[in-house]
Backbone as CSV, one residue per row, in Angstrom:
resi,resn,N_x,N_y,N_z,CA_x,CA_y,CA_z,C_x,C_y,C_z
1,MET,147.429,88.158,85.022,147.081,88.125,83.611,145.665,88.660,83.383
2,ILE,144.720,88.289,84.247,143.337,88.739,84.099,143.235,90.252,84.334
3,VAL,144.125,90.808,85.152,144.110,92.244,85.430,144.327,93.035,84.140
4,LEU,145.054,92.462,83.200,145.303,93.153,81.942,144.028,93.299,81.098
5,LEU,143.001,92.502,81.397,141.767,92.565,80.627,140.798,93.613,81.172
6,ALA,141.095,94.212,82.319,140.194,95.175,82.953,139.849,96.360,82.041
7,PRO,140.792,96.951,81.326,140.410,98.064,80.434,139.432,97.629,79.341
8,PHE,139.573,96.420,78.872,138.661,95.930,77.828,137.255,95.723,78.364
9,VAL,137.164,95.270,79.623,135.846,95.086,80.236,135.161,96.443,80.397
10,GLY,135.905,97.427,80.870,135.340,98.769,81.017,134.908,99.345,79.677
11,ALA,135.747,99.158,78.678,135.409,99.661,77.342,134.205,98.922,76.765
12,THR,134.090,97.644,77.065,132.947,96.863,76.579,131.654,97.348,77.210
13,VAL,131.685,97.597,78.510,130.494,98.088,79.206,130.124,99.474,78.682
14,ALA,131.115,100.342,78.533,130.838,101.685,78.021,130.299,101.617,76.597
15,GLY,130.859,100.781,75.781,130.374,100.626,74.406,128.959,100.084,74.351
16,CYS,128.651,99.167,75.254,127.303,98.602,75.309,126.293,99.679,75.699
17,VAL,126.633,100.473,76.703,125.716,101.529,77.157,125.523,102.573,76.065
18,LEU,126.611,102.995,75.429,126.495,103.988,74.358,125.733,103.431,73.157
19,GLY,125.965,102.187,72.847,125.229,101.558,71.735,123.747,101.453,72.021
20,ALA,123.401,101.087,73.258,121.985,101.006,73.625,121.321,102.376,73.575
21,ALA,122.033,103.402,74.043,121.482,104.759,73.995,121.291,105.213,72.555
22,THR,122.238,104.897,71.705,122.125,105.295,70.294,120.976,104.567,69.616
23,LEU,120.890,103.266,69.826,119.805,102.497,69.202,118.450,102.914,69.765
24,GLY,118.406,103.273,71.033,117.151,103.749,71.620,116.692,105.035,70.968
25,ALA,117.614,105.949,70.738,117.264,107.214,70.087,116.849,106.985,68.639
26,VAL,117.572,106.137,67.938,117.225,105.846,66.545,115.875,105.141,66.474
27,GLY,115.623,104.235,67.402,114.336,103.542,67.441,113.186,104.490,67.732
28,SER,113.419,105.461,68.597,112.375,106.453,68.887,112.057,107.284,67.658
29,MET,113.086,107.720,66.953,112.858,108.510,65.739,112.158,107.679,64.666
30,ALA,112.564,106.431,64.527,111.919,105.564,63.536,110.460,105.326,63.907
31,GLY,110.186,105.163,65.192,108.806,104.976,65.631,107.951,106.199,65.372
32,LEU,108.527,107.382,65.585,107.781,108.612,65.302,107.414,108.697,63.823
33,ILE,108.339,108.304,62.977,108.094,108.405,61.537,107.163,107.284,61.062
34,LEU,107.453,106.052,61.476,106.700,104.909,60.960,105.303,104.791,61.563
35,ALA,105.133,105.178,62.818,103.813,105.090,63.444,103.119,106.441,63.452
36,GLY,103.841,107.491,63.807,103.223,108.809,63.913,102.869,109.422,62.574
37,GLY,103.635,109.144,61.550,103.366,109.708,60.226,102.017,109.295,59.669
38,PRO,101.740,107.994,59.564,100.428,107.579,59.057,99.271,108.028,59.946
39,ILE,99.468,108.028,61.259,98.400,108.477,62.161,98.095,109.948,61.905
40,THR,99.135,110.757,61.776,98.936,112.180,61.500,98.281,112.387,60.141
41,LEU,98.712,111.654,59.148,98.148,111.775,57.804,96.662,111.433,57.792
42,PHE,96.297,110.300,58.368,94.897,109.888,58.353,94.037,110.784,59.240
43,SER,94.611,111.303,60.322,93.875,112.257,61.151,93.590,113.534,60.369
44,ALA,94.563,114.001,59.616,94.359,115.205,58.804,93.314,114.957,57.723
45,ILE,93.359,113.802,57.093,92.366,113.473,56.061,90.967,113.452,56.662
46,GLN,90.818,112.811,57.822,89.509,112.736,58.466,89.039,114.122,58.900
47,TYR,89.927,114.930,59.454,89.560,116.271,59.911,89.075,117.128,58.744
48,PHE,89.869,117.188,57.676,89.507,118.063,56.575,88.308,117.543,55.800
49,SER,88.127,116.232,55.713,86.940,115.723,55.022,85.680,116.019,55.834
50,THR,85.818,116.108,57.159,84.671,116.457,57.995,84.403,117.951,57.952
51,VAL,85.431,118.752,58.082,85.270,120.202,58.140,84.805,120.761,56.797
52,LEU,85.300,120.208,55.719,84.981,120.736,54.399,83.742,120.102,53.770
53,ALA,83.083,119.171,54.491,81.880,118.543,53.951,80.737,119.555,53.935
54,PRO,79.897,119.514,52.903,78.779,120.446,52.868,77.754,120.120,53.954
55,CYS,77.116,121.134,54.438,76.095,120.976,55.475,74.743,120.778,54.791
56,PRO,74.012,119.691,55.102,72.700,119.479,54.471,71.745,120.626,54.834
57,PRO,71.109,121.224,53.857,70.291,122.408,54.127,69.038,122.142,54.953
58,ASN,68.619,120.898,55.099,67.399,120.625,55.867,67.646,120.607,57.376
59,LEU,68.899,120.657,57.816,69.184,120.687,59.248,69.034,122.110,59.781
60,PRO,68.438,122.249,60.974,68.263,123.599,61.531,69.600,124.323,61.742
61,TYR,70.627,123.605,62.096,71.927,124.233,62.329,72.475,124.845,61.045
62,CYS,72.237,124.184,59.932,72.759,124.688,58.666,71.997,125.927,58.208
63,LYS,70.723,126.034,58.582,69.945,127.218,58.221,70.400,128.427,59.034
64,ASP,70.661,128.198,60.342,71.084,129.291,61.221,72.124,128.754,62.198
65,PRO,73.416,128.891,61.896,74.460,128.348,62.775,74.506,129.007,64.149
66,ALA,73.882,130.169,64.307,73.896,130.824,65.613,72.976,130.116,66.615
67,ARG,72.008,129.352,66.112,71.107,128.600,67.003,71.797,127.340,67.489
68,THR,71.527,126.970,68.719,72.076,125.714,69.235,71.150,124.573,68.862
69,ALA,71.687,123.396,68.821,70.897,122.217,68.482,69.950,121.894,69.625
70,PRO,68.763,121.382,69.296,67.826,121.024,70.370,68.365,119.860,71.187
71,ALA,67.992,119.807,72.456,68.453,118.733,73.341,67.861,117.404,72.881
72,ALA,68.672,116.390,72.904,68.215,115.062,72.482,67.415,114.411,73.605
73,GLY,66.380,113.676,73.212,65.646,112.869,74.164,64.508,113.563,74.741
């Protein structure tokens, strides 16, 4: 009688493995969107706010960008 349940056990194991693989892939995509999206957005905001900020004219670099900054210390 128990031998008749063998196909169901195999199908259960296969279904479990396929379900775990599917949920793993969906979880990875959700993580990319939910965690990676805000990180990318805030990184872009920080980058462009830094790059597009005006350079104070009293700094030597702003007067002549070809000159390197003096060594600190």
